[in-house]
C-alpha positions in Angstrom: -52.8 -36.5 -7.0 -55.6 -38.2 -9.4 -56.0 -36.1 -11.6 -53.5 -36.2 -15.8 -50.8 -33.3 -15.6 -52.4 -30.0 -17.1 -51.4 -29.7 -20.5 -47.7 -27.6 -21.2 -50.1 -24.8 -23.1 -53.4 -24.6 -21.1 -53.6 -21.6 -18.7 -52.9 -22.0 -15.5 -56.0 -19.1 -15.1 -59.3 -19.9 -16.5 -60.9 -17.5 -18.2 -63.4 -16.6 -15.1 -60.7 -15.8 -13.0 -58.9 -14.2 -15.9 -62.6 -11.9 -16.5 -62.4 -11.5 -13.3 -59.2 -10.2 -12.9 -59.6 -7.7 -15.8 -62.7 -6.5 -14.4 -60.9 -5.1 -11.1 -58.2 -4.1 -12.9 -60.8 -1.3 -14.8 -62.4 -0.6 -11.7 -59.2 0.3 -10.5 -57.9 2.1 -12.8 -61.3 4.7 -13.1 -62.1 4.6 -9.9 -58.6 6.2 -9.6 -59.0 8.0 -12.3 -61.8 9.8 -11.6 -59.7 10.9 -7.8 -57.3 12.5 -9.4 -60.1 14.3 -11.8 -62.2 14.9 -8.8 -59.6 16.2 -6.5 -58.7 18.8 -9.8 -62.4 19.7 -10.9 -64.3 19.7 -8.0 -62.5 20.5 -5.3 -59.5 23.0 -7.6 -56.4 21.2 -5.9 -55.0 18.2 -8.1 -52.8 17.2 -5.7 -55.4 16.3 -2.6 -56.8 14.0 -6.3 -53.6 12.5 -6.5 -53.4 12.0 -2.2 -57.0 10.7 -2.8 -56.5 8.3 -5.6 -52.5 7.0 -3.2 -55.0 5.9 -0.5 -58.0 4.9 -2.5 -55.3 2.2 -3.9 -53.7 1.5 -0.5 -57.2 0.7 0.5 -58.0 -1.1 -2.8 -54.5 -3.0 -1.9 -55.9 -4.5 1.0 -59.8 -5.7 -0.6 -57.2 -7.5 -3.0 -54.8 -9.3 -0.5 -57.7 -10.4 1.3 -59.8 -11.6 -2.1 -56.2 -13.0 -3.4 -56.5 -15.8 -0.7 -59.2 -17.6 -2.7 -60.1 -17.6 -6.4 -63.5 -18.0 -5.7 -64.3 -18.4 -2.1 -66.1 -15.7 -0.2 -64.1 -13.3 1.7 -67.3 -12.8 4.0 -65.8 -15.7 6.3 -64.0 -15.9 9.6 -61.3 -18.0 7.7 -60.0 -14.9 5.3 -58.9 -13.4 8.2 -57.5 -16.9 10.1 -53.8 -15.9 9.2 -51.5 -13.6 11.5 -49.2 -11.6 9.5 -51.3 -11.2 6.4 -53.3 -9.3 9.0 -50.6 -8.0 10.2 -49.7 -6.7 6.9 -52.9 -5.4 6.1 -52.9 -3.8 9.3 -49.4 -1.8 8.5 -50.8 -1.7 4.6 -53.8 0.8 5.9 -51.2 2.6 9.1 -49.2 3.2 5.8 -51.8 4.6 3.7 -52.7 7.3 6.7 -48.9 8.0 7.2 -48.7 9.3 3.9 -51.2 12.0 3.2 -50.3 12.9 7.1 -47.0 12.3 8.2 -45.1 15.6 7.1 -42.3 13.7 6.2 -44.1 10.8 3.8 -46.1 13.5 2.3 -43.3 16.0 1.4 -41.2 12.8 -0.5 -44.8 11.7 -1.8 -46.1 15.2 -3.1 -49.3 14.4 -1.1 -51.0 16.2 1.2 -53.4 16.0 4.9 -56.7 15.0 3.5 -60.2 15.8 5.6 -62.0 13.2 7.8 -64.9 13.3 4.6 -62.1 12.9 2.2 -61.0 9.6 3.8 -64.5 8.7 3.8 -64.6 9.6 -0.1 -61.6 7.0 -0.7 -63.4 4.3 1.6 -66.3 3.7 -0.5 -64.7 2.8 -3.6 -62.5 0.6 -1.9 -65.8 -1.4 -0.2 -67.6 -1.0 -2.7 -64.6 -3.3 -4.7 -64.9 -5.5 -1.9 -68.7 -6.5 -2.1 -68.4 -6.5 -6.6 -65.3 -8.6 -5.9 -67.3 -11.0 -3.7 -70.2 -11.1 -6.0 -68.0 -12.3 -9.2 -66.5 -15.0 -6.8 -70.2 -15.5 -6.7 -70.4 -16.1 -10.2 -67.0 -18.0 -11.4 -68.6 -20.4 -8.5 -71.6 -21.1 -10.0 -69.9 -21.0 -13.7 -67.4 -23.5 -12.3 -70.2 -25.7 -10.9 -72.4 -25.1 -14.3 -69.2 -26.7 -16.5 -68.3 -29.7 -13.4 -71.8 -30.7 -13.4 -72.7 -29.9 -17.6 -69.5 -32.3 -18.1 
């Protein structure tokens, strides 16, 4: 309440947040396209590639859910998981990600196919990488924010 109101034309998001969001979106898009390509070209089955992309996207959403709790704070704290509702939602997302490819009803509806354990692990790798890289980007954002505050 001590700060004056934001200018009406001012952006709600700062440049660092917009830049980080852009990089996250670009990373996600490239990985999902790569998953489809991998299924089509390396495994000879576009449906497997699409199933892997859907699974990877669902895992990205879980990562995004936890990273969205703070614009600049790290996700590697106990406080990240202090919301029971958010934890339940993430668990439901994980179960649904599994069911989309493994349960015949959803697989038939969405035209996906069952994934092997190795394919699931392959989908998990970019989600873990996103988790780590996003936190690194937030680390830089905290440093830039501190520098701009300290610099005037």
